[in-house]
N, CA, C, O and the ligand as a Tripos MOL2 file, in Angstrom:
@<TRIPOS>MOLECULE
protein
  301   299    76     0     0
PROTEIN
NO_CHARGES

@<TRIPOS>ATOM
      1 N          -7.2630   -1.7990   20.3700 N.3       1 MET1
      2 CA         -8.3550   -1.8940   21.3460 C.3       1 MET1
      3 C          -9.6060   -1.2220   20.7860 C.2       1 MET1
      4 O          -9.4930   -0.4220   19.8570 O.2       1 MET1
      5 N         -10.7790   -1.5120   21.3060 N.am      2 PRO2
      6 CA        -11.9970   -0.8630   20.8070 C.3       2 PRO2
      7 C         -11.9250    0.6510   21.0260 C.2       2 PRO2
      8 O         -11.5820    1.1040   22.1180 O.2       2 PRO2
      9 N         -12.2430    1.4240   20.0020 N.am      3 THR3
     10 CA        -12.1060    2.8790   20.1290 C.3       3 THR3
     11 C         -13.3570    3.5460   20.6790 C.2       3 THR3
     12 O         -13.2810    4.6370   21.2450 O.2       3 THR3
     13 N         -14.5110    2.8970   20.5180 N.am      4 ALA4
     14 CA        -15.7510    3.5210   21.0000 C.3       4 ALA4
     15 C         -16.6820    2.4710   21.6190 C.2       4 ALA4
     16 O         -17.7770    2.2420   21.1060 O.2       4 ALA4
     17 N         -16.2620    1.8380   22.7070 N.am      5 PRO5
     18 CA        -17.0960    0.8240   23.3360 C.3       5 PRO5
     19 C         -18.3120    1.4710   24.0200 C.2       5 PRO5
     20 O         -18.2880    2.6580   24.3460 O.2       5 PRO5
     21 N         -19.3510    0.6960   24.2280 N.am      6 LEU6
     22 CA        -20.5310    1.2200   24.9180 C.3       6 LEU6
     23 C         -20.2100    1.5160   26.3780 C.2       6 LEU6
     24 O         -20.7600    2.4460   26.9670 O.2       6 LEU6
     25 N         -19.3290    0.7300   26.9470 N.am      7 GLU7
     26 CA        -18.9040    0.9700   28.3360 C.3       7 GLU7
     27 C         -17.3930    0.9060   28.3910 C.2       7 GLU7
     28 O         -16.7490    0.2530   27.5690 O.2       7 GLU7
     29 N         -16.8440    1.5870   29.3650 N.am      8 GLY8
     30 CA        -15.3950    1.5420   29.5480 C.3       8 GLY8
     31 C         -14.6980    2.6140   28.7440 C.2       8 GLY8
     32 O         -15.3380    3.3860   28.0300 O.2       8 GLY8
     33 N         -13.3780    2.6580   28.8620 N.am      9 PRO9
     34 CA        -12.6220    3.7550   28.2630 C.3       9 PRO9
     35 C         -12.6600    3.7430   26.7320 C.2       9 PRO9
     36 O         -12.6130    2.6890   26.0980 O.2       9 PRO9
     37 N         -12.7480    4.9470   26.1610 N.am     10 ASP10
     38 CA        -12.7510    5.0580   24.7000 C.3      10 ASP10
     39 C         -11.4350    5.6580   24.2110 C.2      10 ASP10
     40 O         -10.6850    6.2790   24.9650 O.2      10 ASP10
     41 N         -11.1910    5.4500   22.9340 N.am     11 GLU11
     42 CA        -10.0830    6.1430   22.2630 C.3      11 GLU11
     43 C         -10.6480    6.7820   21.0060 C.2      11 GLU11
     44 O         -10.2320    6.4830   19.8870 O.2      11 GLU11
     45 N         -11.5970    7.6620   21.2230 N.am     12 TRP12
     46 CA        -12.2910    8.3620   20.1470 C.3      12 TRP12
     47 C         -11.7220    9.7700   20.1150 C.2      12 TRP12
     48 O         -11.8530   10.5220   21.0800 O.2      12 TRP12
     49 N         -11.0930   10.1220   19.0040 N.am     13 TYR13
     50 CA        -10.3330   11.3790   18.9400 C.3      13 TYR13
     51 C         -10.1550   11.7270   17.4730 C.2      13 TYR13
     52 O         -10.4460   10.9080   16.6010 O.2      13 TYR13
     53 N          -9.6830   12.9240   17.1940 N.am     14 THR14
     54 CA         -9.3760   13.3150   15.8160 C.3      14 THR14
     55 C          -7.9980   13.9690   15.7840 C.2      14 THR14
     56 O          -7.6410   14.7620   16.6550 O.2      14 THR14
     57 N          -7.2380   13.6130   14.7530 N.am     15 VAL15
     58 CA         -5.9140   14.2210   14.5570 C.3      15 VAL15
     59 C          -5.8950   14.9320   13.2010 C.2      15 VAL15
     60 O          -6.8030   14.7630   12.3870 O.2      15 VAL15
     61 N          -4.8620   15.7160   12.9770 N.am     16 HIS16
     62 CA         -4.7320   16.4380   11.7130 C.3      16 HIS16
     63 C          -4.6420   15.4540   10.5360 C.2      16 HIS16
     64 O          -4.0380   14.3860   10.6440 O.2      16 HIS16
     65 N          -5.2580   15.8420    9.4120 N.am     17 ASP17
     66 CA         -5.3120   14.9770    8.2270 C.3      17 ASP17
     67 C          -3.9230   14.5300    7.7660 C.2      17 ASP17
     68 O          -3.7250   13.3710    7.4020 O.2      17 ASP17
     69 N          -2.9720   15.4560    7.7860 N.am     18 ALA18
     70 CA         -1.6250   15.1310    7.2970 C.3      18 ALA18
     71 C          -1.0040   14.0050    8.1200 C.2      18 ALA18
     72 O          -0.3420   13.1210    7.5770 O.2      18 ALA18
     73 N          -1.2220   14.0450    9.4220 N.am     19 LEU19
     74 CA         -0.6760   13.0150   10.3030 C.3      19 LEU19
     75 C          -1.3530   11.6730   10.0300 C.2      19 LEU19
     76 O          -0.7000   10.6310    9.9790 O.2      19 LEU19
     77 N          -2.6580   11.7180    9.8580 N.am     20 TRP20
     78 CA         -3.4430   10.5120    9.5720 C.3      20 TRP20
     79 C          -2.9560    9.8610    8.2780 C.2      20 TRP20
     80 O          -2.7890    8.6430    8.2110 O.2      20 TRP20
     81 N          -2.7290   10.6820    7.2540 N.am     21 GLN21
     82 CA         -2.2440   10.1670    5.9740 C.3      21 GLN21
     83 C          -0.8220    9.6330    6.1050 C.2      21 GLN21
     84 O          -0.4680    8.6240    5.4950 O.2      21 GLN21
     85 N          -0.0150   10.3200    6.9050 N.am     22 HIS22
     86 CA          1.3590    9.8910    7.1370 C.3      22 HIS22
     87 C           1.3800    8.4870    7.7480 C.2      22 HIS22
     88 O           2.2950    7.7030    7.4980 O.2      22 HIS22
     89 N           0.3610    8.1870    8.5500 N.am     23 ALA23
     90 CA          0.2560    6.8660    9.1900 C.3      23 ALA23
     91 C          -0.2970    5.8210    8.2180 C.2      23 ALA23
     92 O          -0.4330    4.6510    8.5750 O.2      23 ALA23
     93 N          -0.6160    6.2450    6.9870 N.am     24 GLY24
     94 CA         -1.1570    5.3160    5.9980 C.3      24 GLY24
     95 C          -2.6140    4.9670    6.2370 C.2      24 GLY24
     96 O          -3.1090    3.9500    5.7510 O.2      24 GLY24
     97 N          -3.2990    5.8220    6.9910 N.am     25 ALA25
     98 CA         -4.7150    5.5840    7.2920 C.3      25 ALA25
     99 C          -5.5950    6.3110    6.2820 C.2      25 ALA25
    100 O          -5.2400    7.3880    5.8020 O.2      25 ALA25
    101 N          -6.7360    5.7220    5.9640 N.am     26 ARG26
    102 CA         -7.6910    6.3580    5.0690 C.3      26 ARG26
    103 C          -8.6690    7.1960    5.8930 C.2      26 ARG26
    104 O          -8.7450    7.0430    7.1120 O.2      26 ARG26
    105 N          -9.4310    8.0980    5.2150 N.am     27 PRO27
    106 CA        -10.3760    8.9280    5.9820 C.3      27 PRO27
    107 C         -11.3490    8.1110    6.8330 C.2      27 PRO27
    108 O         -11.7600    8.5540    7.9060 O.2      27 PRO27
    109 N         -11.7140    6.9280    6.3600 N.am     28 ASP28
    110 CA        -12.6890    6.1270    7.1190 C.3      28 ASP28
    111 C         -12.0100    5.0800    8.0160 C.2      28 ASP28
    112 O         -12.6860    4.2310    8.5990 O.2      28 ASP28
    113 N         -10.7030    5.1380    8.1250 N.am     29 SER29
    114 CA        -10.0070    4.1940    9.0070 C.3      29 SER29
    115 C         -10.2770    4.5330   10.4680 C.2      29 SER29
    116 O         -10.5340    5.6820   10.8270 O.2      29 SER29
    117 N         -10.2110    3.5070   11.2880 N.am     30 ILE30
    118 CA        -10.3320    3.7000   12.7350 C.3      30 ILE30
    119 C          -9.1250    3.0400   13.3770 C.2      30 ILE30
    120 O          -8.8790    1.8490   13.1860 O.2      30 ILE30
    121 N          -8.3780    3.8190   14.1360 N.am     31 LEU31
    122 CA         -7.1760    3.3020   14.8060 C.3      31 LEU31
    123 C          -7.1940    3.7240   16.2620 C.2      31 LEU31
    124 O          -7.5460    4.8580   16.5870 O.2      31 LEU31
    125 N          -6.8140    2.8090   17.1330 N.am     32 CYS32
    126 CA         -6.6380    3.2110   18.5230 C.3      32 CYS32
    127 C          -5.2850    3.9150   18.6520 C.2      32 CYS32
    128 O          -4.4810    3.9250   17.7200 O.2      32 CYS32
    129 N          -5.0570    4.4910   19.8070 N.am     33 ILE33
    130 CA         -3.8170    5.2370   20.0390 C.3      33 ILE33
    131 C          -2.5890    4.3380   19.8260 C.2      33 ILE33
    132 O          -1.6150    4.7520   19.1980 O.2      33 ILE33
    133 N          -2.6430    3.1160   20.3480 N.am     34 GLY34
    134 CA         -1.5070    2.2070   20.2240 C.3      34 GLY34
    135 C          -1.1840    1.8910   18.7800 C.2      34 GLY34
    136 O          -0.0150    1.8960   18.3940 O.2      34 GLY34
    137 N          -2.1940    1.6160   17.9750 N.am     35 CYS35
    138 CA         -1.9690    1.2900   16.5610 C.3      35 CYS35
    139 C          -1.4720    2.5100   15.7890 C.2      35 CYS35
    140 O          -0.5720    2.3900   14.9570 O.2      35 CYS35
    141 N          -2.0440    3.6700   16.0540 N.am     36 LEU36
    142 CA         -1.5930    4.8740   15.3530 C.3      36 LEU36
    143 C          -0.1440    5.1900   15.7270 C.2      36 LEU36
    144 O           0.6540    5.5450   14.8600 O.2      36 LEU36
    145 N           0.1930    5.0670   16.9890 N.am     37 GLU37
    146 CA          1.5630    5.3650   17.4110 C.3      37 GLU37
    147 C           2.5540    4.3590   16.8370 C.2      37 GLU37
    148 O           3.6740    4.7310   16.4850 O.2      37 GLU37
    149 N           2.1630    3.1020   16.7370 N.am     38 SER38
    150 CA          3.1220    2.1390   16.1840 C.3      38 SER38
    151 C           3.3210    2.3800   14.6950 C.2      38 SER38
    152 O           4.4100    2.1420   14.1720 O.2      38 SER38
    153 N           2.2810    2.8500   14.0010 N.am     39 ARG39
    154 CA          2.4570    3.2000   12.5870 C.3      39 ARG39
    155 C           3.3470    4.4230   12.4260 C.2      39 ARG39
    156 O           4.1450    4.4950   11.4910 O.2      39 ARG39
    157 N           3.2140    5.3830   13.3340 N.am     40 LEU40
    158 CA          4.0060    6.6150   13.2430 C.3      40 LEU40
    159 C           5.4200    6.4160   13.7660 C.2      40 LEU40
    160 O           6.3420    7.1360   13.3850 O.2      40 LEU40
    161 N           5.5790    5.4300   14.6440 N.am     41 GLY41
    162 CA          6.8810    5.2040   15.2510 C.3      41 GLY41
    163 C           7.2270    6.2070   16.3320 C.2      41 GLY41
    164 O           8.3940    6.3760   16.6830 O.2      41 GLY41
    165 N           6.2190    6.8670   16.8530 N.am     42 ARG42
    166 CA          6.4470    7.8100   17.9610 C.3      42 ARG42
    167 C           5.1530    8.0100   18.7400 C.2      42 ARG42
    168 O           4.0700    7.6140   18.3090 O.2      42 ARG42
    169 N           5.3040    8.6310   19.8940 N.am     43 ARG43
    170 CA          4.1290    8.9540   20.6910 C.3      43 ARG43
    171 C           3.4200   10.1670   20.1290 C.2      43 ARG43
    172 O           4.0420   11.0560   19.5480 O.2      43 ARG43
    173 N           2.1120   10.1930   20.3100 N.am     44 LEU44
    174 CA          1.3390   11.3660   19.9060 C.3      44 LEU44
    175 C           1.5690   12.4970   20.9010 C.2      44 LEU44
    176 O           1.8150   12.2710   22.0860 O.2      44 LEU44
    177 N           1.4810   13.7210   20.3830 N.am     45 ARG45
    178 CA          1.6160   14.9080   21.2270 C.3      45 ARG45
    179 C           0.3110   15.6810   21.1490 C.2      45 ARG45
    180 O          -0.4840   15.4900   20.2290 O.2      45 ARG45
    181 N           0.1010   16.5500   22.1170 N.am     46 HIS46
    182 CA         -1.1960   17.2180   22.1860 C.3      46 HIS46
    183 C          -1.4680   18.0570   20.9460 C.2      46 HIS46
    184 O          -2.6290   18.2170   20.5680 O.2      46 HIS46
    185 N          -0.4330   18.6000   20.2970 N.am     47 ASN47
    186 CA         -0.6930   19.4060   19.1020 C.3      47 ASN47
    187 C          -0.8810   18.5560   17.8330 C.2      47 ASN47
    188 O          -1.0480   19.1110   16.7480 O.2      47 ASN47
    189 N          -0.8560   17.2390   17.9520 N.am     48 ASP48
    190 CA         -1.2440   16.3660   16.8380 C.3      48 ASP48
    191 C          -2.7690   16.3080   16.6870 C.2      48 ASP48
    192 O          -3.2930   15.9430   15.6350 O.2      48 ASP48
    193 N          -3.4530   16.6730   17.7540 N.am     49 PHE49
    194 CA         -4.9120   16.5620   17.7680 C.3      49 PHE49
    195 C          -5.5540   17.8740   17.3350 C.2      49 PHE49
    196 O          -5.0000   18.9520   17.5510 O.2      49 PHE49
    197 N          -6.7260   17.7670   16.7230 N.am     50 LEU50
    198 CA         -7.4670   18.9600   16.3250 C.3      50 LEU50
    199 C          -8.0250   19.6480   17.5660 C.2      50 LEU50
    200 O          -8.2320   19.0310   18.6110 O.2      50 LEU50
    201 N          -8.2600   20.9570   17.4090 N.am     51 ASP51
    202 CA         -8.8610   21.7280   18.4880 C.3      51 ASP51
    203 C         -10.3740   21.4980   18.4370 C.2      51 ASP51
    204 O         -11.1100   22.2820   17.8380 O.2      51 ASP51
    205 N         -10.8220   20.4240   19.0670 N.am     52 ALA52
    206 CA        -12.2350   20.0350   19.0160 C.3      52 ALA52
    207 C         -12.6730   19.5770   20.4070 C.2      52 ALA52
    208 O         -11.8560   19.0920   21.1900 O.2      52 ALA52
    209 N         -13.9800   19.7350   20.7160 N.am     53 PRO53
    210 CA        -14.4660   19.3110   22.0430 C.3      53 PRO53
    211 C         -14.1170   17.8570   22.3530 C.2      53 PRO53
    212 O         -13.7890   17.5110   23.4880 O.2      53 PRO53
    213 N         -14.1940   17.0130   21.3230 N.am     54 LEU54
    214 CA        -13.8720   15.5940   21.4910 C.3      54 LEU54
    215 C         -12.4560   15.3930   22.0260 C.2      54 LEU54
    216 O         -12.1850   14.4190   22.7280 O.2      54 LEU54
    217 N         -11.5720   16.3000   21.6990 N.am     55 ASN55
    218 CA        -10.1650   16.1690   22.0870 C.3      55 ASN55
    219 C          -9.8270   16.8410   23.4160 C.2      55 ASN55
    220 O          -8.6590   17.0150   23.7660 O.2      55 ASN55
    221 N         -10.8750   17.2110   24.1430 N.am     56 ASP56
    222 CA        -10.6410   17.6910   25.5060 C.3      56 ASP56
    223 C         -10.3400   16.4650   26.3670 C.2      56 ASP56
    224 O         -11.0670   15.4740   26.2950 O.2      56 ASP56
    225 N          -9.2700   16.5140   27.1890 N.am     57 PRO57
    226 CA         -8.9430   15.3350   28.0040 C.3      57 PRO57
    227 C         -10.0980   14.8430   28.8750 C.2      57 PRO57
    228 O         -10.1800   13.6550   29.1880 O.2      57 PRO57
    229 N         -10.9910   15.7580   29.2660 N.am     58 VAL58
    230 CA        -12.0830   15.3540   30.1650 C.3      58 VAL58
    231 C         -13.3660   14.9890   29.4160 C.2      58 VAL58
    232 O         -14.3780   14.6730   30.0420 O.2      58 VAL58
    233 N         -13.3320   15.0320   28.0730 N.am     59 TYR59
    234 CA        -14.5210   14.6680   27.2900 C.3      59 TYR59
    235 C         -14.7770   13.1690   27.3980 C.2      59 TYR59
    236 O         -13.8540   12.3620   27.2830 O.2      59 TYR59
    237 N         -16.0340   12.8080   27.6180 N.am     60 GLY60
    238 CA        -16.4160   11.3890   27.6280 C.3      60 GLY60
    239 C         -15.6180   10.5830   28.6400 C.2      60 GLY60
    240 O         -15.3860   11.0260   29.7640 O.2      60 GLY60
    241 N         -15.2090    9.4150   28.2320 N.am     61 GLN61
    242 CA        -14.4390    8.5310   29.1200 C.3      61 GLN61
    243 C         -13.1750    8.0850   28.4100 C.2      61 GLN61
    244 O         -12.9420    6.8910   28.2190 O.2      61 GLN61
    245 N         -12.3620    9.0540   28.0220 N.am     62 HIS62
    246 CA        -11.1390    8.7100   27.3150 C.3      62 HIS62
    247 C         -10.2480    7.7980   28.1550 C.2      62 HIS62
    248 O         -10.2120    7.8890   29.3820 O.2      62 HIS62
    249 N          -9.5420    6.9310   27.4690 N.am     63 SER63
    250 CA         -8.5940    6.0450   28.1500 C.3      63 SER63
    251 C          -7.4820    6.8700   28.7910 C.2      63 SER63
    252 O          -7.2430    8.0200   28.4240 O.2      63 SER63
    253 N          -6.8210    6.2590   29.7450 N.am     64 GLU64
    254 CA         -5.7200    6.9490   30.4360 C.3      64 GLU64
    255 C          -4.6450    7.4190   29.4490 C.2      64 GLU64
    256 O          -4.1710    8.5510   29.5360 O.2      64 GLU64
    257 N          -4.2630    6.5380   28.5060 N.am     65 ARG65
    258 CA         -3.1920    6.9590   27.5940 C.3      65 ARG65
    259 C          -3.6560    8.0600   26.6520 C.2      65 ARG65
    260 O          -2.8620    8.9310   26.2940 O.2      65 ARG65
    261 N          -4.9410    8.0440   26.2350 N.am     66 LEU66
    262 CA         -5.4290    9.1280   25.3720 C.3      66 LEU66
    263 C          -5.4660   10.4390   26.1500 C.2      66 LEU66
    264 O          -5.0420   11.4730   25.6330 O.2      66 LEU66
    265 N          -5.9660   10.4130   27.3810 N.am     67 ARG67
    266 CA         -5.9880   11.6430   28.1850 C.3      67 ARG67
    267 C          -4.5740   12.1790   28.3660 C.2      67 ARG67
    268 O          -4.3410   13.3860   28.3130 O.2      67 ARG67
    269 N          -3.6490   11.2770   28.5770 N.am     68 HIS68
    270 CA         -2.2490   11.6890   28.7500 C.3      68 HIS68
    271 C          -1.7290   12.3870   27.4890 C.2      68 HIS68
    272 O          -1.0590   13.4150   27.5850 O.2      68 HIS68
    273 N          -2.0330   11.8360   26.3080 N.am     69 ARG69
    274 CA         -1.5370   12.4240   25.0540 C.3      69 ARG69
    275 C          -2.2090   13.7600   24.7590 C.2      69 ARG69
    276 O          -1.6100   14.6360   24.1340 O.2      69 ARG69
    277 N          -3.4540   13.9160   25.2080 N.am     70 LEU70
    278 CA         -4.2030   15.1350   24.9130 C.3      70 LEU70
    279 C          -3.7720   16.3210   25.7700 C.2      70 LEU70
    280 O          -4.0000   17.4760   25.4080 O.2      70 LEU70
    281 N          -3.1570   16.0310   26.8920 N.am     71 ARG71
    282 CA         -2.7510   17.1260   27.7820 C.3      71 ARG71
    283 C          -1.4850   17.7960   27.2680 C.2      71 ARG71
    284 O          -0.5250   17.1240   26.8910 O.2      71 ARG71
    285 N          -1.4920   19.1380   27.2570 N.am     72 PRO72
    286 CA         -0.2600   19.8400   26.8900 C.3      72 PRO72
    287 C           0.8550   19.4680   27.8700 C.2      72 PRO72
    288 O           0.6130   19.2300   29.0530 O.2      72 PRO72
    289 N           2.0680   19.4260   27.3500 N.am     73 ILE73
    290 CA          3.2120   19.1350   28.2110 C.3      73 ILE73
    291 C           3.5340   20.3800   29.0270 C.2      73 ILE73
    292 O           3.7170   21.4630   28.4710 O.2      73 ILE73
    293 N           3.6020   20.2280   30.3060 N.am     74 THR74
    294 CA          3.9260   21.3610   31.1730 C.3      74 THR74
    295 C           5.3480   21.1940   31.6920 C.2      74 THR74
    296 O           5.7440   20.1290   32.1660 O.2      74 THR74
    297 N           6.0820   22.2570   31.5870 N.am     75 ARG75
    298 CA          7.4190   22.1850   32.1580 C.3      75 ARG75
    299 C           7.6120   23.3100   33.1580 C.2      75 ARG75
    300 O           8.6820   23.4280   33.7560 O.2      75 ARG75
    301 ZN         -5.2360   -0.6820   18.0840 Zn       76 ZN76
@<TRIPOS>BOND
     1     1     2 1
     2     2     3 1
     3     3     4 2
     4     3     5 am
     5     5     6 1
     6     6     7 1
     7     7     8 2
     8     7     9 am
     9     9    10 1
    10    10    11 1
    11    11    12 2
    12    11    13 am
    13    13    14 1
    14    14    15 1
    15    15    16 2
    16    15    17 am
    17    17    18 1
    18    18    19 1
    19    19    20 2
    20    19    21 am
    21    21    22 1
    22    22    23 1
    23    23    24 2
    24    23    25 am
    25    25    26 1
    26    26    27 1
    27    27    28 2
    28    27    29 am
    29    29    30 1
    30    30    31 1
    31    31    32 2
    32    31    33 am
    33    33    34 1
    34    34    35 1
    35    35    36 2
    36    35    37 am
    37    37    38 1
    38    38    39 1
    39    39    40 2
    40    39    41 am
    41    41    42 1
    42    42    43 1
    43    43    44 2
    44    43    45 am
    45    45    46 1
    46    46    47 1
    47    47    48 2
    48    47    49 am
    49    49    50 1
    50    50    51 1
    51    51    52 2
    52    51    53 am
    53    53    54 1
    54    54    55 1
    55    55    56 2
    56    55    57 am
    57    57    58 1
    58    58    59 1
    59    59    60 2
    60    59    61 am
    61    61    62 1
    62    62    63 1
    63    63    64 2
    64    63    65 am
    65    65    66 1
    66    66    67 1
    67    67    68 2
    68    67    69 am
    69    69    70 1
    70    70    71 1
    71    71    72 2
    72    71    73 am
    73    73    74 1
    74    74    75 1
    75    75    76 2
    76    75    77 am
    77    77    78 1
    78    78    79 1
    79    79    80 2
    80    79    81 am
    81    81    82 1
    82    82    83 1
    83    83    84 2
    84    83    85 am
    85    85    86 1
    86    86    87 1
    87    87    88 2
    88    87    89 am
    89    89    90 1
    90    90    91 1
    91    91    92 2
    92    91    93 am
    93    93    94 1
    94    94    95 1
    95    95    96 2
    96    95    97 am
    97    97    98 1
    98    98    99 1
    99    99   100 2
   100    99   101 am
   101   101   102 1
   102   102   103 1
   103   103   104 2
   104   103   105 am
   105   105   106 1
   106   106   107 1
   107   107   108 2
   108   107   109 am
   109   109   110 1
   110   110   111 1
   111   111   112 2
   112   111   113 am
   113   113   114 1
   114   114   115 1
   115   115   116 2
   116   115   117 am
   117   117   118 1
   118   118   119 1
   119   119   120 2
   120   119   121 am
   121   121   122 1
   122   122   123 1
   123   123   124 2
   124   123   125 am
   125   125   126 1
   126   126   127 1
   127   127   128 2
   128   127   129 am
   129   129   130 1
   130   130   131 1
   131   131   132 2
   132   131   133 am
   133   133   134 1
   134   134   135 1
   135   135   136 2
   136   135   137 am
   137   137   138 1
   138   138   139 1
   139   139   140 2
   140   139   141 am
   141   141   142 1
   142   142   143 1
   143   143   144 2
   144   143   145 am
   145   145   146 1
   146   146   147 1
   147   147   148 2
   148   147   149 am
   149   149   150 1
   150   150   151 1
   151   151   152 2
   152   151   153 am
   153   153   154 1
   154   154   155 1
   155   155   156 2
   156   155   157 am
   157   157   158 1
   158   158   159 1
   159   159   160 2
   160   159   161 am
   161   161   162 1
   162   162   163 1
   163   163   164 2
   164   163   165 am
   165   165   166 1
   166   166   167 1
   167   167   168 2
   168   167   169 am
   169   169   170 1
   170   170   171 1
   171   171   172 2
   172   171   173 am
   173   173   174 1
   174   174   175 1
   175   175   176 2
   176   175   177 am
   177   177   178 1
   178   178   179 1
   179   179   180 2
   180   179   181 am
   181   181   182 1
   182   182   183 1
   183   183   184 2
   184   183   185 am
   185   185   186 1
   186   186   187 1
   187   187   188 2
   188   187   189 am
   189   189   190 1
   190   190   191 1
   191   191   192 2
   192   191   193 am
   193   193   194 1
   194   194   195 1
   195   195   196 2
   196   195   197 am
   197   197   198 1
   198   198   199 1
   199   199   200 2
   200   199   201 am
   201   201   202 1
   202   202   203 1
   203   203   204 2
   204   203   205 am
   205   205   206 1
   206   206   207 1
   207   207   208 2
   208   207   209 am
   209   209   210 1
   210   210   211 1
   211   211   212 2
   212   211   213 am
   213   213   214 1
   214   214   215 1
   215   215   216 2
   216   215   217 am
   217   217   218 1
   218   218   219 1
   219   219   220 2
   220   219   221 am
   221   221   222 1
   222   222   223 1
   223   223   224 2
   224   223   225 am
   225   225   226 1
   226   226   227 1
   227   227   228 2
   228   227   229 am
   229   229   230 1
   230   230   231 1
   231   231   232 2
   232   231   233 am
   233   233   234 1
   234   234   235 1
   235   235   236 2
   236   235   237 am
   237   237   238 1
   238   238   239 1
   239   239   240 2
   240   239   241 am
   241   241   242 1
   242   242   243 1
   243   243   244 2
   244   243   245 am
   245   245   246 1
   246   246   247 1
   247   247   248 2
   248   247   249 am
   249   249   250 1
   250   250   251 1
   251   251   252 2
   252   251   253 am
   253   253   254 1
   254   254   255 1
   255   255   256 2
   256   255   257 am
   257   257   258 1
   258   258   259 1
   259   259   260 2
   260   259   261 am
   261   261   262 1
   262   262   263 1
   263   263   264 2
   264   263   265 am
   265   265   266 1
   266   266   267 1
   267   267   268 2
   268   267   269 am
   269   269   270 1
   270   270   271 1
   271   271   272 2
   272   271   273 am
   273   273   274 1
   274   274   275 1
   275   275   276 2
   276   275   277 am
   277   277   278 1
   278   278   279 1
   279   279   280 2
   280   279   281 am
   281   281   282 1
   282   282   283 1
   283   283   284 2
   284   283   285 am
   285   285   286 1
   286   286   287 1
   287   287   288 2
   288   287   289 am
   289   289   290 1
   290   290   291 1
   291   291   292 2
   292   291   293 am
   293   293   294 1
   294   294   295 1
   295   295   296 2
   296   295   297 am
   297   297   298 1
   298   298   299 1
   299   299   300 2
@<TRIPOS>SUBSTRUCTURE
     1 MET1         2 RESIDUE 1 A MET
     2 PRO2         6 RESIDUE 1 A PRO
     3 THR3        10 RESIDUE 1 A THR
     4 ALA4        14 RESIDUE 1 A ALA
     5 PRO5        18 RESIDUE 1 A PRO
     6 LEU6        22 RESIDUE 1 A LEU
     7 GLU7        26 RESIDUE 1 A GLU
     8 GLY8        30 RESIDUE 1 A GLY
     9 PRO9        34 RESIDUE 1 A PRO
    10 ASP10       38 RESIDUE 1 A ASP
    11 GLU11       42 RESIDUE 1 A GLU
    12 TRP12       46 RESIDUE 1 A TRP
    13 TYR13       50 RESIDUE 1 A TYR
    14 THR14       54 RESIDUE 1 A THR
    15 VAL15       58 RESIDUE 1 A VAL
    16 HIS16       62 RESIDUE 1 A HIS
    17 ASP17       66 RESIDUE 1 A ASP
    18 ALA18       70 RESIDUE 1 A ALA
    19 LEU19       74 RESIDUE 1 A LEU
    20 TRP20       78 RESIDUE 1 A TRP
    21 GLN21       82 RESIDUE 1 A GLN
    22 HIS22       86 RESIDUE 1 A HIS
    23 ALA23       90 RESIDUE 1 A ALA
    24 GLY24       94 RESIDUE 1 A GLY
    25 ALA25       98 RESIDUE 1 A ALA
    26 ARG26      102 RESIDUE 1 A ARG
    27 PRO27      106 RESIDUE 1 A PRO
    28 ASP28      110 RESIDUE 1 A ASP
    29 SER29      114 RESIDUE 1 A SER
    30 ILE30      118 RESIDUE 1 A ILE
    31 LEU31      122 RESIDUE 1 A LEU
    32 CYS32      126 RESIDUE 1 A CYS
    33 ILE33      130 RESIDUE 1 A ILE
    34 GLY34      134 RESIDUE 1 A GLY
    35 CYS35      138 RESIDUE 1 A CYS
    36 LEU36      142 RESIDUE 1 A LEU
    37 GLU37      146 RESIDUE 1 A GLU
    38 SER38      150 RESIDUE 1 A SER
    39 ARG39      154 RESIDUE 1 A ARG
    40 LEU40      158 RESIDUE 1 A LEU
    41 GLY41      162 RESIDUE 1 A GLY
    42 ARG42      166 RESIDUE 1 A ARG
    43 ARG43      170 RESIDUE 1 A ARG
    44 LEU44      174 RESIDUE 1 A LEU
    45 ARG45      178 RESIDUE 1 A ARG
    46 HIS46      182 RESIDUE 1 A HIS
    47 ASN47      186 RESIDUE 1 A ASN
    48 ASP48      190 RESIDUE 1 A ASP
    49 PHE49      194 RESIDUE 1 A PHE
    50 LEU50      198 RESIDUE 1 A LEU
    51 ASP51      202 RESIDUE 1 A ASP
    52 ALA52      206 RESIDUE 1 A ALA
    53 PRO53      210 RESIDUE 1 A PRO
    54 LEU54      214 RESIDUE 1 A LEU
    55 ASN55      218 RESIDUE 1 A ASN
    56 ASP56      222 RESIDUE 1 A ASP
    57 PRO57      226 RESIDUE 1 A PRO
    58 VAL58      230 RESIDUE 1 A VAL
    59 TYR59      234 RESIDUE 1 A TYR
    60 GLY60      238 RESIDUE 1 A GLY
    61 GLN61      242 RESIDUE 1 A GLN
    62 HIS62      246 RESIDUE 1 A HIS
    63 SER63      250 RESIDUE 1 A SER
    64 GLU64      254 RESIDUE 1 A GLU
    65 ARG65      258 RESIDUE 1 A ARG
    66 LEU66      262 RESIDUE 1 A LEU
    67 ARG67      266 RESIDUE 1 A ARG
    68 HIS68      270 RESIDUE 1 A HIS
    69 ARG69      274 RESIDUE 1 A ARG
    70 LEU70      278 RESIDUE 1 A LEU
    71 ARG71      282 RESIDUE 1 A ARG
    72 PRO72      286 RESIDUE 1 A PRO
    73 ILE73      290 RESIDUE 1 A ILE
    74 THR74      294 RESIDUE 1 A THR
    75 ARG75      298 RESIDUE 1 A ARG
    76 ZN76       301 GROUP 0 **** ****
C-alpha cells in the first residue's frame, strides 16, 4: 500500500537497520507494513522500531495496523 499518501493513512516508519537488512531491503527501499512482515515471516513488534518521533503511534495519520505494531504490548 502507499506508505506516504497526501491524504489518508500512512505507513511511514523506521525500523532497526539489522531488521531492514534481514528483510532483504536496501537503505533506499520503501516497504509498507504488510510487505515487510511478509518478507520477515512474522509480525512487527514495537521494539523493532527506532525510538523516534515518527514512530510514536499518534504521530501523523498512521494506519491502524502500524499504530497497533507501534504500541508496546501490555499484559
Ligand atoms: Zn506493501
